[in-house]
C-alpha positions in Angstrom: 0.0 0.0 0.0 2.8 2.4 0.8 4.3 1.7 -2.6 1.0 2.4 -4.4 0.6 5.7 -2.5 4.0 6.7 -3.5 3.3 5.9 -7.1 0.1 7.8 -7.0 1.9 10.8 -5.4 4.1 11.0 -8.5 7.5 10.2 -6.9 10.5 9.0 -8.8 11.6 5.4 -9.2 14.2 5.8 -6.5 11.7 7.1 -4.1 9.3 4.2 -5.0 12.0 1.7 -4.3 12.6 3.3 -0.9 8.9 3.1 -0.1 8.8 -0.6 -1.0 11.7 -1.3 1.3 10.0 0.5 4.2 6.8 -1.6 3.6 8.9 -4.7 3.8 10.4 -3.6 7.1 7.0 -2.9 8.5 6.0 -6.6 8.4 4.9 -7.5 4.8 6.3 -11.0 4.6 6.8 -12.8 1.3 4.3 -15.5 2.3 1.6 -12.9 2.9 2.3 -11.5 -0.5 2.0 -14.9 -2.1 -1.4 -15.5 -0.6 -2.7 -12.2 -1.8 -1.5 -13.0 -5.2 -3.2 -16.4 -5.1 -6.5 -15.0 -3.8 -6.8 -12.2 -6.2 -4.8 -11.8 -9.4 -5.5 -8.1 -9.7 -2.9 -7.2 -7.1 0.0 -8.1 -9.4 -1.5 -6.1 -12.3 -1.9 -3.1 -10.1 1.7 -3.4 -8.9 3.0 -3.6 -12.4 0.9 -0.7 -13.5 2.2 1.4 -10.6 5.8 0.5 -11.4 5.3 1.5 -15.0 3.7 4.8 -13.9 6.6 5.6 -11.6 9.2 4.9 -14.3 7.3 7.1 -16.7 7.2 9.9 -14.2 10.9 9.6 -13.5 11.8 9.7 -17.2 9.7 12.8 -17.7 11.4 14.6 -14.8 14.8 13.8 -16.2 13.7 15.0 -19.7 12.5 18.3 -18.3 15.7 18.9 -16.4 17.8 18.1 -19.5 15.6 20.5 -21.6 16.2 23.3 -19.0 19.9 22.8 -19.1 20.0 22.8 -22.9 17.8 25.9 -22.9 20.1 27.7 -20.5 23.2 26.7 -22.5 21.7 27.5 -25.9 20.3 30.9 -24.7 22.7 33.6 -25.9 22.9 36.9 -24.1 22.6 40.2 -25.9 26.0 41.4 -24.4 29.6 40.4 -25.1 30.4 40.5 -21.4 31.1 37.6 -19.0 30.6 37.7 -15.3 34.1 37.7 -13.7 32.9 35.2 -11.1 31.4 32.6 -13.4 32.3 30.8 -16.6 29.0 31.2 -18.6 27.9 34.3 -20.6 25.9 36.8 -18.8 23.4 39.3 -20.2 24.6 42.9 -19.9 22.8 45.3 -17.6 20.3 47.8 -18.8 22.6 50.7 -17.7 25.3 49.7 -20.2 24.5 51.1 -23.6 26.3 52.5 -26.6 24.1 55.5 -27.3 21.5 57.5 -25.6 18.9 56.4 -28.1 19.3 52.8 -26.9 18.1 54.0 -23.4 15.1 55.6 -25.0 14.3 52.5 -26.9 14.1 50.6 -23.6 11.5 53.2 -22.4 9.6 52.8 -25.7 8.8 49.2 -24.9 6.0 50.5 -22.7 3.1 51.3 -25.0 1.5 53.7 -22.5 1.4 57.4 -23.3 3.5 58.2 -20.2 6.7 56.2 -20.0 8.8 55.4 -16.9 12.5 55.6 -16.6 14.2 52.3 -17.3 17.0 53.0 -14.7 14.9 54.5 -11.9 12.3 52.9 -9.7 8.7 54.2 -9.9 8.8 55.8 -6.5 11.9 57.9 -7.5 10.8 59.0 -11.0 7.2 58.7 -12.1 6.1 58.0 -15.6 6.1 61.1 -17.9 6.0 62.1 -21.5 8.8 61.5 -23.9 10.4 64.9 -24.0 10.7 65.1 -20.2 12.0 61.5 -20.1 14.7 62.4 -22.7 15.9 65.3 -20.6 16.0 63.1 -17.5 18.0 60.4 -19.3 20.4 62.9 -20.8 21.0 65.1 -17.7 21.1 62.4 -15.0 22.1 59.0 -16.4 24.0 59.8 -19.6 25.9 62.9 -18.4 27.7 61.2 -15.5 28.3 57.9 -17.2 31.7 56.2 -17.5 32.9 55.4 -21.0 34.9 52.3 -21.9 35.5 50.8 -25.4 32.5 52.6 -26.9 30.1 51.6 -24.1 28.6 54.0 -21.5 28.1 52.7 -18.0 25.3 54.9 -16.9 24.3 55.5 -13.2 21.6 53.1 -12.1 19.0 53.7 -9.4 17.3 50.3 -9.6 17.3 48.0 -6.5 20.4 46.1 -7.8 22.5 47.2 -4.9 20.9 47.6 -1.5 22.5 50.2 0.7 22.9 49.8 4.5 19.6 49.9 6.3 18.5 52.9 8.3 16.8 52.2 11.6 14.1 54.7 12.4 12.1 53.9 15.6 10.7 50.4 15.1 10.8 50.5 11.3 13.7 49.6 9.0 14.2 51.4 5.7 16.6 49.9 3.1 17.6 52.8 0.8 18.4 51.9 -2.8 21.7 53.6 -3.5 22.8 54.9 -6.9 25.6 52.8 -8.5 27.4 51.7 -11.6 27.6 48.3 -13.2 31.1 47.2 -14.3 31.1 46.2 -18.0 33.9 43.7 -17.3 33.2 41.9 -14.0 29.5 43.1 -13.4 30.4 44.5 -10.0 28.3 47.4 -8.6 30.3 50.5 -7.5 28.7 53.6 -6.0 31.1 56.4 -6.8 32.1 57.5 -10.3 35.8 58.0 -9.4 35.9 54.6 -7.9 34.4 53.2 -11.0 37.0 54.8 -13.2 39.8 53.4 -11.0 38.1 50.0 -11.1 38.1 50.0 -14.9 41.7 51.2 -15.0 42.8 48.3 -12.8 41.1 45.9 -15.2 43.0 47.5 -18.1 46.3 47.4 -16.2 45.8 43.6 -15.9 45.0 43.2 -19.5 41.4 42.5 -18.9 39.5 44.1 -21.8 36.3 43.3 -23.7 38.2 40.8 -25.8 38.4 38.5 -22.8 34.7 38.3 -22.6 34.1 37.6 -26.4 36.4 34.8 -27.1 39.6 33.6 -25.3 41.9 35.8 -23.3 44.2 37.7 -25.5 46.5 39.9 -23.5 48.9 40.4 -26.4 46.3 42.2 -28.4 45.9 44.8 -25.6 49.6 45.7 -25.8 50.9 48.4 -28.1 54.3 48.1 -29.9 56.4 51.3 -30.0 59.7 51.8 -31.7 62.6 53.9 -30.3 66.2 53.8 -31.7 65.6 50.8 -33.9 64.2 48.9 -30.8 60.7 47.5 -30.6 59.0 47.4 -27.3 55.6 46.3 -26.1 53.8 48.6 -23.7 50.5 48.6 -21.9 47.6 50.7 -23.2 47.9 52.9 -20.1 51.7 53.7 -20.4 50.9 57.4 -20.3 49.2 57.2 -16.9 50.6 54.0 -15.2 50.2 52.6 -11.7 53.2 51.7 -9.5 52.6 48.1 -10.2 52.7 48.5 -14.0 55.5 48.4 -16.5 56.3 52.0 -17.0 57.4 53.5 -20.3 57.7 57.3 -20.6 58.3 58.7 -24.1 59.4 62.0 -22.6 62.5 60.2 -21.1 64.0 59.5 -24.5 66.6 62.1 -24.1 67.6 60.6 -20.8 68.0 57.1 -22.3 70.1 58.5 -25.1 72.4 60.3 -22.6 72.9 57.1 -20.7 73.5 55.1 -23.9 76.3 57.5 -24.9 77.9 57.3 -21.5 77.9 53.5 -21.7 79.3 53.6 -25.2 82.2 55.6 -24.0 82.9 53.2 -21.2 82.6 50.3 -23.7 85.5 51.8 -25.7 87.7 51.9 -22.6 87.3 48.2 -21.7 85.6 45.2 -23.3 83.4 43.5 -22.4 81.7 45.2 -19.6 78.9 44.0 -17.4 76.1 46.5 -17.1 72.9 46.5 -15.1 69.6 48.1 -15.6 68.3 47.8 -12.1 64.7 48.9 -12.9 63.9 47.4 -16.3 60.2 48.1 -16.5 59.7 47.3 -20.3 63.4 46.7 -20.8 63.8 49.4 -23.5 67.1 50.7 -22.1 68.8 47.3 -21.8 67.6 46.2 -25.2 69.1 49.3 -26.8 72.4 48.6 -25.1 72.5 45.0 -26.3 71.2 45.8 -29.8 73.7 48.5 -30.6 76.8 47.7 -28.6 76.5 43.9 -29.0 79.6 42.0 -27.9 81.0 45.0 -26.0 78.5 44.6 -23.2 76.8 41.9 -21.2 73.4 43.2 -20.3 71.4 42.3 -17.2 67.9 43.7 -16.9 66.3 43.4 -13.4 62.9 44.1 -12.1 61.1 42.9 -9.0 57.6 42.9 -10.6 56.6 39.6 -12.2 54.5 41.3 -14.9 57.4 43.5 -15.9 59.8 40.5 -16.1 57.3 38.7 -18.4 57.0 41.8 -20.6 60.9 42.1 -20.7 61.1 38.5 -22.0 58.5 39.2 -24.6 60.3 42.3 -25.8 63.6 40.4 -26.0 61.9 37.8 -28.2 60.4 40.7 -30.2 63.9 42.1 -30.9 65.3 38.6 -31.7 67.4 38.4 -28.5 68.1 35.3 -26.5 66.9 35.4 -22.9 68.6 34.0 -19.9 66.1 34.0 -17.0 67.6 34.1 -13.5 65.3 34.0 -10.6 66.5 33.3 -7.1 69.9 31.9 -8.2 68.3 29.4 -10.6 69.3 29.8 -14.2 66.8 28.9 -17.0 67.6 29.5 -20.6 65.0 30.5 -23.1 66.4 30.9 -26.6 64.6 31.7 -29.8 66.9 29.6 -31.9 67.5 32.2 -34.6 69.9 34.2 -32.6 73.0 35.5 -34.4 75.5 34.7 -31.7 75.9 34.2 -27.9 76.6 37.9 -27.5 72.9 38.7 -28.1 71.9 37.0 -24.9 70.2 39.2 -22.3 70.0 38.1 -18.7 66.6 38.9 -17.1 66.4 38.7 -13.3 63.6 39.0 -10.8 65.1 40.4 -7.6 65.1 43.4 -5.5 67.6 46.0 -6.8 69.5 46.1 -3.5 69.8 42.3 -3.5 71.3 41.9 -7.0 73.7 44.7 -6.5 74.9 43.1 -3.2 75.3 39.7 -4.8 77.1 40.7 -8.0 79.7 43.1 -9.3 79.1 45.3 -12.4 81.1 47.9 -14.4 78.0 50.0 -15.2 74.9 50.5 -13.1 71.9 52.6 -13.9 69.3 53.4 -11.3 65.9 54.8 -12.3 63.4 54.0 -9.6 60.1 55.8 -8.9 61.1 59.0 -7.2 64.3 59.2 -5.2 67.2 56.8 -5.7 68.9 57.4 -2.3 67.6 54.0 -1.0 69.8 52.1 -3.5 73.1 54.1 -3.5 74.8 52.1 -0.8 74.1 48.8 -2.6 75.3 50.3 -5.9 78.6 51.5 -4.6 79.2 48.3 -2.6 80.3 46.0 -5.5 80.8 48.3 -8.4 84.2 47.8 -10.0 87.0 50.3 -10.0 86.8 53.0 -12.7 83.2 51.8 -13.3 80.3 54.2 -13.8 77.1 54.7 -11.8 74.3 56.7 -13.3 71.1 57.6 -11.6 67.9 59.3 -12.6 65.9 61.1 -9.9 62.3 62.0 -10.8 61.3 63.4 -7.4 61.2 66.9 -8.9 59.0 68.4 -6.2 61.6 67.9 -3.5 64.7 68.6 -5.6 63.3 71.8 -7.1 62.4 73.1 -3.5 58.6 72.7 -3.8 58.6 70.2 -0.9 61.6 71.3 1.2 60.8 68.9 4.0 61.0 65.9 1.7 64.4 67.1 0.4 65.6 67.3 4.0 64.2 63.9 4.8 65.6 62.1 1.7 68.9 64.0 1.0 69.6 65.6 4.3 69.9 69.0 2.6 68.3 72.4 3.4 67.3 74.1 0.1 65.1 77.0 -0.9 63.8 78.1 -4.3 66.4 80.2 -6.0 67.1 81.4 -9.6 69.6 78.5 -9.9 67.3 75.8 -8.4 68.1 73.3 -11.1 71.8 73.3 -10.5 71.1 73.3 -6.8 69.1 70.1 -7.3 72.0 68.5 -9.2 74.5 69.4 -6.5 72.1 68.0 -3.9 71.9 64.6 -5.6 75.7 64.5 -6.1 76.3 65.2 -2.4 74.2 62.2 -1.5 76.1 60.1 -4.0 79.4 61.2 -2.7 78.5 60.4 0.9 77.2 56.9 -0.1 80.4 56.3 -2.0 82.6 57.5 0.9 80.9 55.1 3.3 82.2 52.3 1.0 85.7 53.8 0.9 85.2 55.0 -2.7 85.5 58.4 -4.3 83.7 59.8 -7.3 84.5 61.9 -10.3 81.4 63.7 -11.7 81.2 63.1 -15.5 77.8 64.6 -16.2 75.0 66.3 -14.4 71.8 67.3 -16.2 68.7 68.7 -14.7 65.7 69.2 -17.1 62.0 69.5 -16.7 61.2 65.9 -15.8 64.4 64.4 -14.3 67.8 65.0 -12.8 70.5 62.8 -14.3 73.9 62.3 -12.6 76.7 60.1 -14.1 79.8 59.5 -11.9 83.0 57.4 -12.2 83.9 55.4 -9.2 87.5 55.7 -7.7 88.4 53.0 -5.2 90.4 53.8 -2.1 90.3 56.0 1.0 92.2 58.9 -0.6 89.7 59.5 -3.4 86.9 59.1 -0.8 88.5 61.8 1.4 88.9 64.1 -1.5 85.3 63.7 -2.5 84.1 64.2 1.0 86.0 67.5 1.3 84.1 68.9 -1.7 80.8 68.7 0.2 80.3 72.2 1.7 77.5 74.5 2.8 76.4 77.4 0.6 75.7 81.0 1.8 72.8 82.5 -0.2 71.7 86.1 -0.1 68.0 86.4 -0.3 68.0 90.0 -1.5 70.3 90.0 -4.5 70.7 86.2 -5.1 74.4 86.3 -4.6 75.9 83.1 -3.4 79.3 81.6 -2.3 80.5 78.3 -0.8 81.7 78.4 2.8 85.5 78.2 3.3 87.1 75.0 4.3 87.8 74.5 7.9 85.9 73.8 11.1 86.5 77.2 12.9 83.5 79.3 13.6 83.6 82.8 12.0 82.3 85.8 13.9 80.5 87.3 10.9 79.7 84.8 8.1 78.2 87.6 6.0 81.7 88.8 5.3 82.2 85.8 2.9 79.5 87.2 0.6 80.7 89.6 -2.1 77.6 91.7 -1.7 76.9 94.3 1.0 73.2 93.6 1.5 73.7 92.8 5.2 75.0 96.2 5.9 72.4 98.1 3.9 69.4 96.0 4.7 67.8 95.4 8.1 67.6 91.9 9.6 69.1 88.7 8.5 69.6 88.7 4.7 71.3 85.3 4.0 70.5 81.6 4.6 72.8 78.6 4.7 71.9 75.9 2.2 73.3 72.4 2.0 75.4 70.4 2.4 76.0 70.5 -1.4 78.6 69.3 -3.9 81.0 72.1 -4.5 83.2 70.5 -7.2 82.8 70.4 -10.9 79.7 69.1 -12.6 81.2 68.1 -16.0 84.2 66.3 -17.5 85.0 67.9 -20.8 86.9 64.9 -22.2 84.2 62.5 -21.4 81.5 64.8 -22.8 83.4 65.2 -26.1 83.6 61.4 -26.4 79.9 61.1 -25.6 79.1 63.6 -28.4 81.3 61.6 -30.8 79.4 58.4 -29.9 76.1 60.3 -30.4 77.2 61.3 -33.9 78.4 57.8 -34.7 75.1 56.1 -33.7 72.9 58.8 -35.2 71.3 60.1 -32.0 70.3 63.5 -33.4 68.1 64.6 -30.5 70.8 64.4 -27.9 73.5 66.2 -29.9 72.3 69.8 -29.3 72.2 69.2 -25.5 75.6 67.6 -25.5 77.1 70.6 -27.5 75.6 73.0 -24.9 76.9 71.0 -22.0 80.4 70.8 -23.6 80.4 74.6 -24.0 79.2 74.9 -20.5 82.0 72.7 -19.2 84.6 74.6 -21.1 82.9 77.9 -20.2 83.0 79.1 -23.8 80.5 80.6 -26.2 79.0 78.3 -28.8 80.6 80.2 -31.7 84.1 79.2 -30.5 83.1 75.6 -30.4 82.9 73.0 -33.3 82.6 69.3 -32.8 81.5 68.0 -36.1 84.8 66.5 -37.0 85.5 63.2 -35.3 89.2 63.7 -35.6 88.9 66.3 -32.8 88.6 63.4 -30.4 92.3 62.7 -30.8 93.4 66.2 -30.1 94.3 67.6 -26.7 91.3 69.1 -24.9 91.5 72.9 -24.8 90.0 73.3 -21.3 87.8 71.5 -18.8 88.0 69.6 -15.7 89.8 66.6 -17.0 92.4 67.2 -19.8 93.1 64.1 -21.8 95.9 63.6 -24.3 96.0 60.9 -27.0 98.4 58.9 -24.9 96.0 58.9 -22.0 93.1 57.9 -24.3 95.3 55.0 -25.5 96.0 53.9 -22.0 92.4 54.1 -21.0 91.4 51.7 -23.8 93.7 49.0 -22.3 92.9 48.2 -18.7 96.1 47.0 -16.9 96.5 45.8 -13.3 95.2 47.6 -10.3 98.6 49.3 -9.5 98.8 51.0 -12.9 95.1 52.0 -12.7 95.8 53.6 -9.3 98.8 55.5 -10.7 96.6 56.7 -13.6 94.0 58.0 -11.2 96.6 59.7 -8.9 98.1 61.5 -11.9 94.6 62.5 -13.1 93.7 63.9 -9.7 97.0 65.8 -9.5 96.4 67.3 -12.9 92.9 68.2 -11.8 94.2 70.0 -8.7 96.8 71.9 -10.6 94.4 73.0 -13.3 91.9 74.9 -11.1 91.7 77.7 -13.6 90.1 75.5 -16.1 87.2 74.5 -13.7 83.9 76.0 -14.7 82.3 78.5 -12.4 80.0 77.2 -9.7 76.6 78.8 -10.6 74.9 80.9 -13.1 72.8 84.1 -13.2 69.5 84.7 -15.0 69.6 87.8 -17.2 65.9 88.5 -16.7 66.2 88.2 -12.9 68.8 91.0 -12.8 67.4 93.2 -15.5 66.9 96.9 -14.9 63.3 98.2 -14.8 62.6 100.6 -17.7 65.6 99.5 -19.7 65.9 97.2 -22.7 68.4 94.4 -22.2 70.8 93.5 -25.0 70.5 90.2 -26.8 71.9 87.2 -24.8 74.6 86.4 -27.3 75.7 90.0 -27.4 75.8 90.2 -23.6 78.0 87.1 -23.5 80.4 88.9 -25.8 80.4 92.0 -23.6 81.3 90.0 -20.5 84.0 88.1 -22.5 85.4 91.5 -23.6 85.5 92.6 -20.0 87.9 89.7 -19.3 85.5 87.1 -17.7 84.9 83.5 -18.7 81.3 83.1 -19.8 79.0 80.6 -21.4 75.4 79.6 -21.6 73.9 76.8 -19.5 71.5 74.0 -20.2 69.9 74.5 -16.7 68.3 77.8 -17.8 67.8 79.0 -21.4 68.3 82.6 -20.2 71.1 81.8 -17.7 74.7 82.9 -18.0 77.5 80.9 -16.3 80.4 83.3 -15.5 83.0 83.9 -12.9 82.2 87.6 -12.8 80.8 88.9 -9.5 77.1 89.8 -9.4 78.0 93.5 -9.1 80.1 93.5 -12.2 77.5 91.4 -14.0 74.9 94.1 -13.2 77.2 96.8 -14.3 77.9 95.3 -17.7 74.2 94.6 -18.1 73.3 98.2 -17.2 76.0 99.7 -19.4 74.7 98.0 -22.6 71.0 98.5 -21.9 68.8 101.2 -23.5 65.8 103.1 -22.3 62.4 101.6 -23.2 60.6 105.0 -23.8 61.5 108.3 -25.4 60.5 110.4 -22.4 63.0 108.7 -20.2 65.9 109.6 -22.5 66.5 112.9 -20.7 66.5 111.2 -17.3 68.1 108.0 -18.5 71.6 109.1 -19.1 71.8 110.7 -15.6 70.9 107.5 -13.9 73.1 105.6 -16.3 76.1 107.7 -15.7 75.7 107.3 -12.0 75.4 103.5 -12.3 78.3 103.4 -14.7 80.4 105.4 -12.2 79.5 103.0 -9.5 80.3 100.1 -11.8 83.7 101.7 -12.7 84.5 102.0 -9.0 83.7 98.3 -8.5 85.7 97.4 -11.5 88.7 99.3 -10.2 88.4 97.6 -6.9 88.2 94.2 -8.6 91.2 95.0 -10.7 93.3 96.0 -7.8 92.3 92.8 -5.9 93.2 90.8 -9.0 96.6 92.5 -9.2 97.2 91.7 -5.5 96.3 88.0 -6.1 98.6 87.9 -9.1 101.5 89.3 -7.1 101.0 86.8 -4.4 100.9 83.9 -6.9 104.1 85.2 -8.5 105.8 85.2 -5.1 104.7 81.7 -4.4 105.3 79.9 -7.6 107.3 82.3 -9.7 105.2 81.4 -12.7 102.2 83.5 -13.6 99.3 82.0 -15.6 97.6 84.8 -17.5 94.0 83.7 -17.7 91.8 86.5 -18.9 94.0 88.4 -21.3 92.4 87.4 -24.6 88.9 88.1 -25.9 88.1 84.5 -26.8 88.0 82.1 -23.8 89.4 79.3 -25.9 92.8 81.0 -26.0 93.1 81.2 -22.3 92.0 77.6 -22.0 94.8 76.5 -24.3 97.3 78.1 -21.8 
């Protein structure tokens, strides 16, 4: 009976079998069943019919379930988007449309005269006529939408996302919050800025709409750029990257070319050299080194980000380079088979920059982290080889250019303010930190190049091993006295004795004529030279040889600045000039010295070479370029027309001073003339701006010229006294400023 009731209730075959077993347990013996069958034959027929009925019911249920599954699998959504949390296609939300007309079509589905908003509940926006609904959709939903790949994610007020409940007395109100629906992962996000950041994170990971149409294709989302005959894949957001992304900045092309020229000069001195790009990102810099210098260098590209390491490997294959992957001291080789030779192998490592520089030694190290690079200087100087080169790019411009002075004090330990020469101040701040880090490792530095432009500060130094070069470098770190009234500046004298009146060191007399304290102490800063003329000339030669046209004008300006000459007295187009003796500069190289530098002997001979170089550098102090520069607009006279900059340089040169332009400031003048004499020459060759002032102009001009003549006479007398003292000391006078052209004095 229990079995028949189960069959009549429409249960499945399994349930029917369970009911029969329960009936057997309750006392239905097989003998009793036989008697019932013998008495009445209808029982067996009924049982058979019930079994057939149950089987039919079970089969029908299975068929209906299979039909539902097939219907769900066959059903195709109208959207191309998949839910990020599931593997089956999902229909896109109503708020994701391509055009505003598509939203209006959703409202047109209602045939009533007044139409409701498809994205607002009825209690928020009541049904209205078409023109009012159009304004509502356009001004509310479409205006603040988020665009992605041609779609608009409009703001939605439907009860898709329930906000936190508000408890008022005994009633609970669940407010429906406005939100956006993500087109990629179908998440609901309330704020528009958060939605934009959410979409950007998807793009950074390579998750675009192609992932939801067919198979994942991250390669299609990458863009291939070409720079200096080197192809590199970059992410679509390389203009505005996150810290976790592979960064490629097209504006740093000039920086990459400068570093390449410095490496090419070092490659001519010794072969092969091991060079490290500690922060590879896309690997563009290391690829350029390996592709152009080939067997002269052994390139290692490092990055701690796994996505960046993968992109570096893909870029190596894109440029037909062999890849040697080294992660955690395990070497794995991935070759492409068509490589030309073993010299085209690039080693790619996934380590922290400090770790790899502690473990291995390199001849050339380049540091280009996000922001400041002071956290990696100690590791860089720990194992760098003797006479090697360390180059670093600092992009923390806000602190170096005195916009965030507390950050500069925290990172570099320097007190700086905003001055007219703030870019050179930034370069000297970075070099002082480099010199202190090198001195802690018993190494000295020789500054080869210091460039400060709009986006970065680049410093290239040569490493000199030994305590003596370290002491010499440490002595060049001094404090700077800066007058806040006239912008005059001077480095403090050497020594530890405290002076009674530090204002006496300034050439100006602002402290006596102005009330209060007029000067500030800046630093500690690097007080030595910023350029090496011989190295810069060879960099320019390499730039011409490899066809780097964009960096050549900058290198010409820097060479003129290092020599402190005007550009008209400078010509570098002939490569044979590299074999000539340098006319002036910090480091004078002869052909014999260049020949010696190409062959690297033992340590003893290298040390002797460096001692001779430092002695030559000490004895040739007259060739060292002046410390800072003056801006001609900053010191212009009100109501007077200044002369042209090139003419003004000639006027200062005719007055007997060394003068040149500077790359730090397009209107800057680097000269060894005092500020008072600088203003006197500027005032002497300026003209009045208006006709009415011509009667009064000469009177003021003559007074100023008289004052300038007095200052000039005082300066001449002081110069004569200095010459007399030098004659008594050495007996040999070096006439420095006797010729009009600065190159003649440099030759002396």
